[in-house]
C-alpha positions in Angstrom: 12.6 18.2 10.3 13.3 14.9 8.7 10.8 12.0 9.4 11.6 8.5 8.2 8.8 6.0 7.8 9.9 2.4 8.3 8.5 -1.0 9.0 10.0 -4.4 10.0 8.1 -6.1 7.2 6.5 -5.3 3.9 2.8 -4.6 3.4 2.1 -2.9 6.7 1.1 0.4 5.1 4.4 2.3 5.2 3.9 4.1 1.9 0.3 5.0 2.8 1.6 6.7 5.9 4.4 8.4 4.1 2.2 9.9 1.5 -0.5 10.9 4.1 2.1 12.7 6.2 3.4 14.6 3.1 -0.1 15.7 2.2 -0.8 16.7 5.8 2.5 18.7 5.9 1.5 20.5 2.6 -1.8 21.5 4.1 -0.4 23.0 7.2 2.5 25.0 5.7 3.1 27.3 2.9 6.4 25.6 2.3 6.3 22.5 0.1 7.3 19.3 2.0 9.8 17.0 0.4 8.8 13.3 0.0 11.8 11.0 -0.8 11.0 7.5 -1.9 14.0 5.5 -0.7 12.4 2.1 -1.3 14.4 2.0 -4.5 13.6 -1.6 -5.3 9.9 -0.8 -5.4 9.4 3.0 -5.4 5.7 3.4 -5.5 5.0 6.5 -3.5 4.8 8.5 -6.7 1.9 6.4 -7.9 -0.4 8.2 -5.4 0.7 11.6 -6.6 0.5 13.3 -10.0 4.2 14.0 -10.2 5.6 16.1 -13.0 9.2 14.9 -13.2 11.6 17.7 -14.2 15.0 16.3 -13.4 16.8 13.0 -13.3 20.2 11.3 -13.7 21.9 8.0 -13.6 23.8 7.0 -10.5 26.1 4.1 -9.5 29.3 3.1 -7.8 32.9 3.6 -8.7 34.5 0.3 -9.7 38.1 -0.6 -10.6 39.5 -0.5 -14.1 42.8 -2.2 -14.5 45.6 -1.0 -16.8 47.1 -4.3 -17.9 50.2 -2.5 -19.2 51.1 -1.4 -15.7 49.8 -4.4 -13.8 52.3 -7.0 -12.5 49.6 -9.3 -11.2 51.0 -9.2 -7.7 47.5 -9.9 -6.2 47.5 -7.0 -3.6 44.2 -5.8 -4.9 42.6 -9.1 -4.5 44.0 -9.5 -1.0 42.6 -6.3 0.3 39.1 -6.7 -1.2 36.8 -8.0 1.5 33.9 -8.3 -1.0 35.8 -10.6 -3.4 35.0 -8.2 -6.2 38.5 -8.4 -7.8 40.6 -11.5 -8.3 44.0 -12.3 -9.9 44.3 -15.5 -11.8 47.7 -15.9 -13.4 48.1 -13.0 -15.7 44.4 -12.0 -15.6 42.6 -9.6 -13.3 38.9 -10.3 -13.0 36.6 -7.5 -11.8 33.1 -8.5 -10.6 31.3 -5.2 -10.7 28.1 -6.3 -9.0 30.1 -7.3 -5.9 32.1 -4.0 -5.7 31.1 -1.6 -3.0 33.3 1.2 -4.4 35.6 1.6 -1.4 38.6 2.2 -3.5 41.0 0.0 -1.4 42.3 -1.9 -4.4 43.5 1.3 -6.1 45.1 2.5 -2.9 47.2 -0.6 -2.3 48.2 -1.1 -5.9 52.0 -0.6 -6.0 52.1 0.1 -9.8 49.2 2.6 -9.8 47.5 0.3 -12.3 44.0 0.7 -11.0 41.7 3.7 -11.7 37.9 4.0 -11.1 35.0 4.3 -13.5 31.3 4.6 -12.7 29.2 1.4 -12.9 25.6 2.6 -13.3 23.2 0.8 -10.9 20.2 3.0 -10.9 18.6 6.4 -11.4 17.3 9.3 -9.3 14.5 11.5 -10.4 12.7 14.6 -9.0 9.7 16.7 -9.6 6.5 18.0 -8.0 2.8 17.7 -8.0 2.4 21.4 -7.2 2.0 21.1 -3.4 4.6 18.4 -2.6 8.2 18.2 -3.9 9.1 14.6 -4.7 12.1 12.5 -5.6 12.7 8.8 -5.9 15.5 6.4 -6.5 15.2 3.5 -8.9 17.5 0.5 -8.7 18.2 -1.1 -12.1 16.8 -4.6 -12.7 19.3 -7.2 -11.8 21.4 -5.0 -9.5 22.0 -6.3 -6.0 23.0 -3.2 -4.0 20.4 -0.5 -3.4 22.4 1.5 -0.8 24.4 3.5 -3.3 21.2 4.6 -5.1 19.7 5.6 -1.7 22.8 7.5 -0.7 22.8 9.4 -4.0 19.1 10.3 -3.6 19.7 11.6 -0.1 22.8 13.5 -1.0 21.2 15.2 -3.9 17.9 16.2 -2.4 18.2 16.6 1.4 20.3 19.8 1.1 17.6 21.3 -1.1 14.9 20.9 1.5 15.9 23.9 3.7 13.5 24.3 6.5 10.8 22.2 4.8 9.4 19.0 6.4 11.0 16.0 4.8 9.3 12.6 4.7 11.5 9.6 3.8 9.7 6.4 2.7 12.3 3.7 3.5 12.5 0.1 2.4 10.8 -2.6 4.5 12.9 -4.7 6.8 15.9 -3.9 9.0 18.9 -4.4 6.6 21.4 -1.9 5.1 19.0 0.0 2.9 16.8 0.8 5.9 19.8 2.0 7.9 21.0 4.2 5.1 17.5 5.8 4.7 16.7 6.4 8.4 20.1 7.3 9.7 19.8 11.0 8.6 16.4 11.5 10.1 15.3 13.3 13.2 12.5 10.9 14.0 11.3 7.5 12.8 7.7 6.4 12.5 7.4 2.7 12.6 4.3 1.3 10.9 3.0 -2.1 12.0 -0.1 -4.2 12.3 -1.5 -5.9 15.3 -0.6 -9.5 14.4 2.1 -11.9 15.7 4.1 -11.3 12.5 3.7 -7.6 12.9 4.9 -7.7 16.5 7.9 -9.9 15.6 9.1 -7.5 12.9 8.3 -4.4 14.9 10.7 -5.7 17.6 13.4 -6.2 15.0 12.8 -2.6 13.7 12.9 -1.2 17.2 16.2 -3.0 17.9 17.8 -1.3 14.9 16.2 2.1 15.0 16.0 2.7 18.7 18.7 0.5 20.4 21.4 0.6 17.7 20.9 3.9 15.9 19.6 5.8 19.0 16.8 7.5 17.1 13.5 8.6 18.7 10.6 6.6 17.3 6.9 6.2 17.6 4.4 3.6 16.2 1.4 3.8 13.9 -0.8 0.7 14.0 -2.4 0.0 10.7 -5.3 -2.4 10.2 -6.3 -1.8 13.8 -8.9 -4.3 14.9 -7.4 -7.5 13.6 -5.2 -9.8 15.5 -4.8 -9.0 19.2 -3.5 -6.2 21.5 0.0 -7.6 22.0 1.5 -4.8 19.9 0.0 -2.2 22.2 1.3 -4.0 25.3 4.7 -4.1 23.8 4.7 -0.4 22.9 3.6 0.4 26.5 6.3 -1.7 28.0 8.9 -0.3 25.7 7.9 3.3 26.2 7.0 3.7 22.5 4.3 6.2 21.8 1.4 5.1 19.6 1.0 8.0 17.3 -2.1 6.8 15.5 -4.4 3.9 14.7 -5.8 3.2 11.3 -8.7 0.7 11.3 -9.0 -2.3 9.2 -11.5 -1.1 6.5 -12.2 -2.6 3.2 -13.1 0.8 1.7 -9.6 2.0 2.5 -8.0 -1.0 0.8 -10.2 -0.4 -2.3 -9.2 3.3 -2.4 -5.5 2.5 -2.2 -5.8 -0.2 -4.8 -7.0 2.6 -7.2 -3.9 4.8 -6.5 -5.9 7.3 -4.5 -4.2 8.7 -1.3 -5.9 7.9 2.0 -6.5 11.6 2.8 -8.1 12.3 -0.6 -10.7 9.6 -0.1 -11.1 10.0 3.7 -10.4 13.7 4.5 -11.4 13.0 8.1 -8.0 11.4 8.6 -6.3 14.8 7.8 -6.6 15.7 11.5 -5.1 12.3 12.5 -1.9 12.9 10.5 -1.7 16.6 11.5 -1.6 15.3 15.1 1.1 12.9 14.2 3.2 15.7 12.8 2.6 17.8 15.9 3.6 15.0 18.2 6.8 14.3 16.2 7.7 17.9 16.1 7.3 18.3 19.8 9.5 15.3 20.4 12.2 16.5 18.0 12.5 19.9 19.6 12.7 18.6 23.2 
């Protein structure tokens, strides 16, 4: 079972929920769950766990390399590139690696077979364990603009290793391409929100992508419950979205998390809450 944790906006408690579900999954099964941090621009799930990293490698995208002895500067490569990552100016071919999506079209249309592909490193994936949870993360290199290839490499590398274990995916905030890449391989999506006008606005955007466009089953966890109003609950009821759990607004929880201590370690009474979330998700998935 693969559960993705997403949110329409940052700061809702998505990572708190992801780590808590992983800890709860580890407590209820002899099989180690797998926690994948796909928020590659800010991978901080591992900060709450004592991870011993045992593997890692660089990753990136394939970008064109031009053999100028073969090139006739016909411009076919530039014409086919929708990303404007390659341009022909006179007798020069300019390659803009940071724009390239690695589709390979330029090489396919080159009549002189003058284009090959080399790897442009954009990030790194690393894996390890804390003894009870298997963990892996992607890290986008500073200055790189495309997180999706790093996320894809992380999922391709570690999802096949999970076997029958529960997999928790901590996705990026928002509703853009990185989120779609992270959640699209999941069986269920937990949307984390807060009961505020901003929270409701961004929850609706997340529901539109996850439920309406990707057709994935989803439920909601309301974090910082008690602030704002009950418009989020009304929306969930009207949209037939189950509310899986409510986490109250509590200064002590915020202080705990600021010290890098997982919620369930500081407040073990929430273990039952997250076990119930896992049970509800599992029942929905096997329907």
